[in-house]
Backbone as CSV, one residue per row, in Angstrom:
resi,resn,N_x,N_y,N_z,CA_x,CA_y,CA_z,C_x,C_y,C_z
1,MET,39.369,172.087,46.354,39.075,171.052,45.362,37.598,171.098,44.994
2,ASN,37.306,171.083,43.692,35.908,171.174,43.272,35.282,169.795,43.081
3,ALA,33.972,169.800,42.880,33.208,168.553,42.782,33.619,167.725,41.565
4,GLN,33.914,168.397,40.462,34.300,167.687,39.249,35.592,166.896,39.452
5,LYS,36.551,167.527,40.135,37.829,166.861,40.383,37.644,165.674,41.330
6,ARG,36.831,165.846,42.371,36.578,164.734,43.291,35.929,163.560,42.557
7,HIS,34.982,163.875,41.672,34.299,162.812,40.926,35.298,162.042,40.076
8,GLU,36.204,162.741,39.431,37.199,162.087,38.578,38.166,161.244,39.406
9,ILE,38.527,161.729,40.595,39.414,160.960,41.475,38.801,159.609,41.800
10,PHE,37.541,159.611,42.222,36.914,158.353,42.613,36.581,157.481,41.405
11,ALA,36.319,158.103,40.267,36.089,157.329,39.045,37.358,156.558,38.671
12,ARG,38.507,157.194,38.830,39.771,156.516,38.524,40.080,155.423,39.533
13,LEU,39.834,155.709,40.808,40.068,154.687,41.833,39.173,153.485,41.597
14,ARG,37.940,153.736,41.167,37.016,152.630,40.864,37.485,151.839,39.647
15,ALA,37.932,152.541,38.613,38.422,151.859,37.420,39.639,150.984,37.739
16,HIS,40.474,151.477,38.652,41.684,150.757,39.051,41.361,149.549,39.928
17,ASN,40.288,149.649,40.714,39.906,148.581,41.654,38.385,148.575,41.786
18,PRO,37.676,147.901,40.868,36.206,147.984,40.812,35.477,147.463,42.055
19,GLU,36.053,146.484,42.729,35.372,145.877,43.883,36.324,145.820,45.078
20,PRO,36.589,146.962,45.686,37.526,146.986,46.815,36.895,146.400,48.074
21,THR,37.723,145.836,48.921,37.215,145.326,50.196,38.347,145.312,51.212
22,THR,38.011,144.968,52.429,39.003,144.899,53.487,39.987,143.769,53.237
23,GLU,41.196,143.918,53.765,42.183,142.844,53.665,42.129,141.912,54.876
24,LEU,41.208,142.175,55.784,40.952,141.247,56.885,40.115,140.081,56.364
25,ASN,40.417,138.878,56.831,39.655,137.704,56.417,38.432,137.529,57.318
26,TRP,37.261,137.365,56.711,36.031,137.173,57.482,34.968,136.555,56.586
27,SER,33.996,135.889,57.190,32.900,135.314,56.414,31.532,135.639,57.010
28,THR,31.497,136.179,58.227,30.236,136.588,58.862,30.454,137.955,59.506
29,PRO,29.386,138.709,59.760,29.549,139.988,60.461,30.276,139.847,61.798
30,PHE,30.027,138.740,62.502,30.712,138.570,63.782,32.211,138.361,63.579
31,GLU,32.594,137.560,62.586,34.018,137.372,62.323,34.679,138.699,61.962
32,LEU,33.985,139.527,61.179,34.536,140.840,60.849,34.693,141.689,62.102
33,LEU,33.691,141.664,62.978,33.769,142.429,64.225,34.978,141.991,65.044
34,VAL,35.180,140.705,65.174,36.330,140.190,65.919,37.625,140.666,65.282
35,ALA,37.725,140.539,63.961,38.950,140.922,63.257,39.249,142.407,63.436
36,VAL,38.231,143.234,63.346,38.448,144.676,63.485,38.836,145.021,64.922
37,LEU,38.200,144.376,65.895,38.569,144.606,67.293,40.033,144.232,67.549
38,LEU,40.498,143.187,66.889,41.877,142.743,67.089,42.884,143.579,66.309
39,SER,42.401,144.377,65.354,43.311,145.038,64.420,43.926,146.339,64.936
40,ALA,43.445,146.854,66.050,44.010,148.099,66.578,45.499,147.919,66.862
41,GLN,46.315,148.802,66.296,47.771,148.754,66.473,48.343,147.386,66.096
42,ALA,47.759,146.780,65.074,48.237,145.497,64.564,48.042,145.491,63.048
43,THR,48.810,144.684,62.353,48.662,144.601,60.902,47.553,143.624,60.537
44,ASP,46.973,143.832,59.355,45.950,142.898,58.879,46.530,141.501,58.725
45,VAL,47.790,141.412,58.290,48.440,140.107,58.134,48.515,139.387,59.478
46,GLY,48.914,140.121,60.511,49.007,139.535,61.840,47.657,139.100,62.377
47,VAL,46.631,139.926,62.153,45.279,139.579,62.599,44.786,138.340,61.864
48,ASN,45.020,138.280,60.560,44.565,137.128,59.780,45.213,135.824,60.241
49,LYS,46.470,135.911,60.652,47.134,134.708,61.172,46.478,134.244,62.465
50,ALA,46.113,135.198,63.323,45.477,134.849,64.595,44.069,134.306,64.384
51,THR,43.286,134.969,63.527,41.910,134.507,63.306,41.874,133.177,62.558
52,ALA,42.937,132.875,61.798,43.013,131.568,61.135,43.118,130.444,62.162
53,ARG,43.676,130.762,63.327,43.720,129.790,64.419,42.431,129.808,65.229
54,LEU,41.866,131.023,65.403,40.705,131.176,66.286,39.398,130.718,65.653
55,PHE,39.108,131.168,64.423,37.784,130.950,63.844,37.410,129.481,63.642
56,PRO,38.341,128.587,63.286,37.947,127.179,63.173,37.512,126.575,64.506
57,VAL,37.963,127.181,65.590,37.633,126.695,66.933,36.428,127.436,67.506
58,ALA,36.362,128.749,67.263,35.288,129.567,67.835,35.039,130.776,66.945
59,ASN,33.886,130.807,66.278,33.559,131.956,65.425,32.142,132.471,65.668
60,THR,31.634,132.212,66.880,30.361,132.790,67.324,30.563,133.350,68.722
61,PRO,29.717,134.289,69.142,29.877,134.828,70.492,29.857,133.754,71.576
62,GLN,28.931,132.798,71.471,28.844,131.757,72.492,30.076,130.863,72.494
63,ALA,30.582,130.552,71.317,31.767,129.688,71.237,32.979,130.359,71.869
64,ILE,33.103,131.662,71.687,34.220,132.377,72.306,34.032,132.458,73.815
65,LEU,32.798,132.657,74.258,32.537,132.631,75.703,32.887,131.262,76.281
66,ASP,32.598,130.217,75.523,32.911,128.860,75.987,34.418,128.630,76.085
67,LEU,35.187,129.319,75.232,36.651,129.219,75.326,37.152,129.773,76.647
68,GLY,36.487,130.838,77.113,36.926,131.519,78.321,38.060,132.487,78.017
69,LEU,38.340,133.348,78.964,39.330,134.403,78.747,40.709,133.833,78.436
70,GLU,41.169,132.889,79.233,42.506,132.343,79.022,42.586,131.547,77.726
71,GLY,41.510,130.838,77.399,41.488,130.088,76.143,41.538,131.007,74.940
72,LEU,40.834,132.142,75.043,40.851,133.119,73.961,42.244,133.730,73.812
73,LYS,42.849,134.084,74.932,44.193,134.669,74.893,45.195,133.742,74.207
74,ALA,45.047,132.467,74.426,45.985,131.501,73.836,45.936,131.547,72.309
75,HIS,44.772,131.896,71.755,44.621,131.928,70.301,45.071,133.248,69.684
76,ILE,45.098,134.327,70.489,45.396,135.643,69.905,46.641,136.285,70.515
77,LYS,47.444,135.511,71.220,48.577,136.078,71.967,49.680,136.631,71.065
78,THR,49.630,136.328,69.765,50.628,136.880,68.849,50.327,138.325,68.476
79,ILE,49.149,138.827,68.863,48.727,140.184,68.513,49.038,141.138,69.665
80,GLY,49.495,142.324,69.328,49.767,143.322,70.351,48.527,143.678,71.159
81,LEU,48.738,143.972,72.435,47.652,144.344,73.355,46.606,143.237,73.485
82,TYR,47.044,141.987,73.342,46.076,140.883,73.304,45.317,140.707,74.622
83,ASN,45.929,141.072,75.736,45.228,140.927,77.020,43.986,141.819,77.069
84,THR,44.172,143.096,76.740,43.045,144.034,76.740,42.021,143.657,75.680
85,LYS,42.501,143.270,74.508,41.587,142.902,73.424,40.759,141.671,73.791
86,ALA,41.387,140.726,74.445,40.663,139.513,74.859,39.573,139.856,75.872
87,GLU,39.896,140.719,76.811,38.906,141.108,77.820,37.724,141.820,77.173
88,ASN,38.019,142.742,76.250,36.939,143.449,75.566,36.102,142.498,74.720
89,LEU,36.756,141.565,74.063,36.024,140.636,73.197,35.103,139.728,74.007
90,ILE,35.571,139.279,75.154,34.708,138.456,76.026,33.489,139.260,76.468
91,LYS,33.705,140.514,76.871,32.589,141.366,77.281,31.623,141.615,76.128
92,THR,32.187,141.841,74.943,31.351,142.070,73.769,30.520,140.833,73.448
93,CYS,31.140,139.657,73.504,30.418,138.413,73.219,29.283,138.200,74.220
94,ARG,29.540,138.507,75.480,28.510,138.353,76.494,27.324,139.283,76.210
95,MET,27.633,140.514,75.794,26.583,141.477,75.481,25.803,141.050,74.227
96,LEU,26.510,140.520,73.247,25.833,140.066,72.031,24.872,138.925,72.334
97,VAL,25.289,138.007,73.194,24.433,136.868,73.564,23.241,137.326,74.385
98,GLU,23.502,138.194,75.367,22.448,138.585,76.309,21.462,139.591,75.724
99,ARG,21.937,140.483,74.846,21.084,141.574,74.355,20.675,141.447,72.896
100,HIS,21.449,140.691,72.098,21.200,140.697,70.658,21.038,139.307,70.063
101,GLY,20.772,138.330,70.908,20.551,136.983,70.401,21.745,136.402,69.665
102,GLY,22.945,136.859,70.027,24.151,136.346,69.401,24.462,136.965,68.047
103,GLU,23.655,137.936,67.624,23.865,138.572,66.326,24.534,139.945,66.479
104,VAL,25.248,140.366,65.452,25.862,141.691,65.452,24.791,142.726,65.104
105,PRO,24.573,143.724,65.961,23.535,144.730,65.682,23.883,145.575,64.462
106,ARG,22.856,146.185,63.875,23.054,146.914,62.622,22.875,148.419,62.773
107,THR,22.873,148.916,64.004,22.785,150.356,64.205,24.064,150.861,64.869
108,ARG,24.416,152.105,64.558,25.630,152.689,65.126,25.577,152.717,66.650
109,ALA,24.440,153.130,67.213,24.328,153.263,68.664,24.559,151.919,69.357
110,GLU,23.967,150.859,68.823,24.122,149.532,69.437,25.543,149.010,69.263
111,LEU,26.152,149.284,68.122,27.534,148.847,67.913,28.485,149.574,68.854
112,GLU,28.315,150.896,68.983,29.221,151.673,69.818,29.021,151.392,71.308
113,ALA,27.927,150.736,71.657,27.708,150.344,73.053,28.511,149.102,73.422
114,LEU,29.057,148.411,72.411,29.831,147.200,72.676,31.235,147.579,73.170
115,PRO,31.774,146.860,74.164,33.107,147.163,74.693,34.173,147.103,73.597
116,GLY,34.993,148.133,73.528,36.064,148.164,72.558,35.665,148.653,71.182
117,VAL,34.380,148.938,70.979,33.901,149.402,69.672,33.681,150.909,69.713
118,GLY,34.473,151.631,68.946,34.305,153.070,68.821,33.672,153.418,67.491
119,ARG,33.698,154.692,67.171,33.063,155.168,65.935,33.691,154.546,64.688
120,LYS,35.018,154.453,64.672,35.695,153.907,63.491,35.314,152.447,63.265
121,THR,35.355,151.646,64.326,34.998,150.237,64.204,33.542,150.073,63.775
122,ALA,32.657,150.864,64.355,31.248,150.801,63.981,31.069,151.121,62.501
123,ASN,31.804,152.121,62.012,31.719,152.479,60.599,32.197,151.339,59.708
124,VAL,33.275,150.665,60.105,33.775,149.539,59.318,32.718,148.443,59.228
125,ILE,32.103,148.109,60.353,31.089,147.044,60.365,29.885,147.439,59.515
126,LEU,29.398,148.655,59.707,28.228,149.120,58.950,28.521,149.116,57.456
127,ASN,29.727,149.504,57.075,30.076,149.586,55.666,30.378,148.214,55.067
128,THR,31.288,147.487,55.684,31.807,146.269,55.071,30.873,145.077,55.246
129,ALA,30.257,144.954,56.406,29.360,143.819,56.638,27.953,144.073,56.133
130,PHE,27.498,145.322,56.241,26.090,145.609,55.949,25.876,146.554,54.761
131,GLY,26.953,146.984,54.108,26.822,147.773,52.892,26.343,149.194,53.073
132,GLU,26.467,149.731,54.289,26.056,151.112,54.522,27.126,152.071,53.978
133,PRO,26.741,153.253,53.493,27.709,154.195,52.916,28.444,155.011,53.970
134,THR,29.043,154.326,54.926,29.803,154.996,55.983,31.283,155.020,55.607
135,ILE,32.031,155.923,56.224,33.460,156.034,55.952,34.203,156.070,57.286
136,ALA,34.978,155.030,57.536,35.749,154.948,58.775,37.108,155.588,58.546
137,VAL,37.378,156.677,59.212,38.621,157.421,58.988,39.719,156.910,59.924
138,ASP,40.680,156.197,59.334,41.855,155.773,60.085,43.029,156.667,59.704
139,THR,44.234,156.301,60.096,45.386,157.163,59.812,45.637,157.291,58.307
140,HIS,45.417,156.213,57.553,45.622,156.262,56.099,44.635,157.225,55.442
141,ILE,43.352,157.082,55.778,42.329,157.919,55.158,42.493,159.377,55.587
142,PHE,42.853,159.591,56.830,43.098,160.958,57.315,44.223,161.606,56.510
143,ARG,45.300,160.855,56.299,46.441,161.377,55.551,46.067,161.644,54.096
144,VAL,45.458,160.686,53.427,45.109,160.828,52.009,44.124,161.982,51.802
145,SER,43.135,162.077,52.664,42.112,163.122,52.521,42.719,164.510,52.642
146,ASN,43.611,164.678,53.603,44.259,165.981,53.798,45.309,166.264,52.728
147,ARG,46.118,165.257,52.411,47.217,165.465,51.472,46.712,165.777,50.065
148,THR,45.703,165.048,49.610,45.183,165.248,48.254,44.309,166.487,48.141
149,GLY,43.675,166.856,49.270,42.725,167.959,49.252,41.290,167.504,49.094
150,ILE,41.065,166.195,49.068,39.694,165.680,48.918,38.811,166.160,50.061
151,ALA,39.336,166.076,51.283,38.565,166.494,52.461,39.545,166.836,53.577
152,LYS,39.845,168.098,53.735,40.807,168.516,54.751,40.126,168.712,56.101
153,GLY,40.803,168.278,57.162,40.244,168.438,58.500,41.312,168.258,59.550
154,LYS,41.072,168.827,60.733,42.060,168.770,61.804,41.971,167.492,62.627
155,ASN,40.846,166.784,62.524,40.688,165.540,63.261,39.857,164.570,62.436
156,VAL,39.777,163.319,62.890,39.131,162.273,62.087,37.634,162.524,61.905
157,VAL,36.981,163.073,62.911,35.537,163.322,62.792,35.269,164.403,61.746
158,GLU,36.098,165.446,61.748,35.935,166.512,60.755,36.157,165.981,59.342
159,VAL,37.184,165.155,59.175,37.444,164.568,57.857,36.295,163.661,57.440
160,GLU,35.794,162.857,58.372,34.668,161.972,58.054,33.454,162.763,57.567
161,ARG,33.133,163.831,58.289,31.966,164.637,57.917,32.144,165.273,56.538
162,LYS,33.358,165.741,56.253,33.604,166.353,54.945,33.556,165.320,53.828
163,LEU,34.087,164.119,54.087,34.022,163.065,53.082,32.575,162.701,52.777
164,LEU,31.766,162.564,53.814,30.362,162.213,53.605,29.618,163.317,52.841
165,ARG,30.095,164.538,52.999,29.468,165.658,52.295,29.955,165.771,50.851
166,HIS,31.237,165.460,50.623,31.832,165.749,49.319,31.971,164.549,48.390
167,VAL,32.051,163.333,48.927,32.195,162.175,48.046,30.874,161.950,47.310
168,PRO,30.894,161.896,45.971,29.661,161.668,45.222,28.970,160.389,45.673
169,ARG,27.656,160.417,45.703,26.870,159.306,46.243,27.214,157.966,45.604
170,GLU,27.468,157.952,44.311,27.724,156.688,43.615,29.008,156.006,44.089
171,PHE,29.897,156.778,44.716,31.165,156.218,45.184,31.215,156.015,46.699
172,ARG,30.185,156.437,47.395,30.287,156.546,48.853,30.448,155.201,49.551
173,ARG,29.796,154.169,49.058,29.862,152.869,49.744,31.274,152.280,49.716
174,ASP,32.002,152.510,48.623,33.335,151.924,48.487,34.469,152.903,48.773
175,ALA,34.130,154.164,49.049,35.168,155.181,49.254,36.125,154.808,50.374
176,HIS,35.602,154.241,51.441,36.425,153.834,52.583,37.563,152.923,52.133
177,HIS,37.226,151.902,51.358,38.242,150.936,50.942,39.218,151.526,49.929
178,TRP,38.717,152.306,48.980,39.631,152.923,48.013,40.657,153.811,48.698
179,LEU,40.198,154.626,49.643,41.104,155.562,50.300,42.111,154.854,51.200
180,ILE,41.667,153.827,51.916,42.598,153.144,52.822,43.649,152.371,52.036
181,LEU,43.239,151.733,50.945,44.195,150.998,50.123,45.155,151.952,49.414
182,HIS,44.647,153.098,48.996,45.498,154.096,48.356,46.544,154.604,49.343
183,GLY,46.125,154.815,50.586,47.059,155.270,51.606,48.042,154.204,52.035
184,ARG,47.616,152.959,51.959,48.468,151.854,52.409,49.561,151.522,51.388
185,TYR,49.250,151.665,50.099,50.180,151.190,49.073,50.749,152.269,48.152
186,THR,50.073,153.408,48.025,50.559,154.445,47.109,50.865,155.745,47.835
187,CYS,49.874,156.305,48.496,50.054,157.580,49.197,50.552,157.310,50.613
188,VAL,51.724,156.675,50.680,52.260,156.223,51.966,52.790,157.406,52.765
189,ALA,53.007,157.185,54.056,53.260,158.295,54.979,54.550,159.052,54.678
190,ARG,55.685,158.363,54.631,56.968,159.066,54.576,57.257,159.643,53.190
191,LYS,57.084,158.848,52.169,57.376,159.317,50.811,56.341,158.741,49.856
192,PRO,55.296,159.509,49.557,54.238,158.989,48.676,54.786,158.632,47.302
193,ARG,54.220,157.583,46.710,54.677,157.111,45.397,53.902,157.828,44.292
194,CYS,54.154,159.116,44.192,53.372,159.963,43.281,53.525,159.542,41.825
195,GLY,54.730,159.087,41.439,54.972,158.725,40.049,54.139,157.560,39.564
196,SER,53.666,156.719,40.486,52.852,155.565,40.096,51.401,155.718,40.547
197,CYS,51.009,156.952,40.840,49.665,157.224,41.370,48.692,157.535,40.234
198,VAL,47.522,156.893,40.256,46.542,157.073,39.173,45.811,158.412,39.264
199,ILE,45.969,159.112,40.384,45.288,160.409,40.530,46.286,161.545,40.746
200,GLU,47.541,161.331,40.345,48.585,162.325,40.621,48.234,163.701,40.051
201,ASP,47.722,163.755,38.836,47.436,165.049,38.205,46.245,165.764,38.821
202,LEU,45.434,165.029,39.591,44.261,165.618,40.249,44.550,165.999,41.701
203,CYS,45.572,165.396,42.259,45.940,165.606,43.663,46.520,167.008,43.853
204,GLU,46.189,167.650,44.961,46.637,169.011,45.232,47.825,169.076,46.190
205,TYR,48.466,167.928,46.420,49.663,167.883,47.279,50.792,168.673,46.622
206,GLN,51.429,169.538,47.375,52.434,170.443,46.827,53.815,169.814,46.642
207,ASP,54.143,168.807,47.451,55.488,168.241,47.437,55.507,166.875,46.761
208,LYS,55.109,166.842,45.502,55.064,165.587,44.766,56.451,164.953,44.678
209,THR,56.487,163.628,44.654,57.752,162.887,44.582,57.854,162.182,43.237
210,GLU,59.056,161.711,42.946,59.269,160.907,41.737,58.819,159.475,42.007
211,PRO,58.780,158.616,40.974,58.358,157.214,41.164,59.187,156.518,42.231
């Protein structure tokens, strides 16, 4: 895939959705961090239902520490793996209070030092909360990047590096959201909806489907 085609792909995605964002509900960087930590192997809808119960009661690191582990579990028990997630979140809140004055750090190294925060989560926070041009490669973005030919790679890190190299700078900040939404609603896993895809003629996928 050449640079001209990639530019046109992202230009169309931007025209279709000028201001893309996460479907997780949040109002502060810390709320976003909590939502992303809870979202592993869970749907955004499910996470939003849990945080709608949690955030009115506790939406700061200290407030969650004050809830305690069992109190936190009671608010997020509808989410899969909630026991492990609750333990990691308590540890993360303690670290945020003790090392960062209760604030979410703005560097990758400091974010990845938090319990339960890996490269993908750090990229989401840097991009969505702080506007950094990072790209968090999840299963949707991995699939779309390989299937379309935008950035082919054998693993998520390889795809991330290629996306950062090939996505034109003007689109880089929002590329994460465009690709994940495209993978979630159009370029779906089992049978992509090629007939209703705004970039079908630019996509290099060989097994195109009907609408």
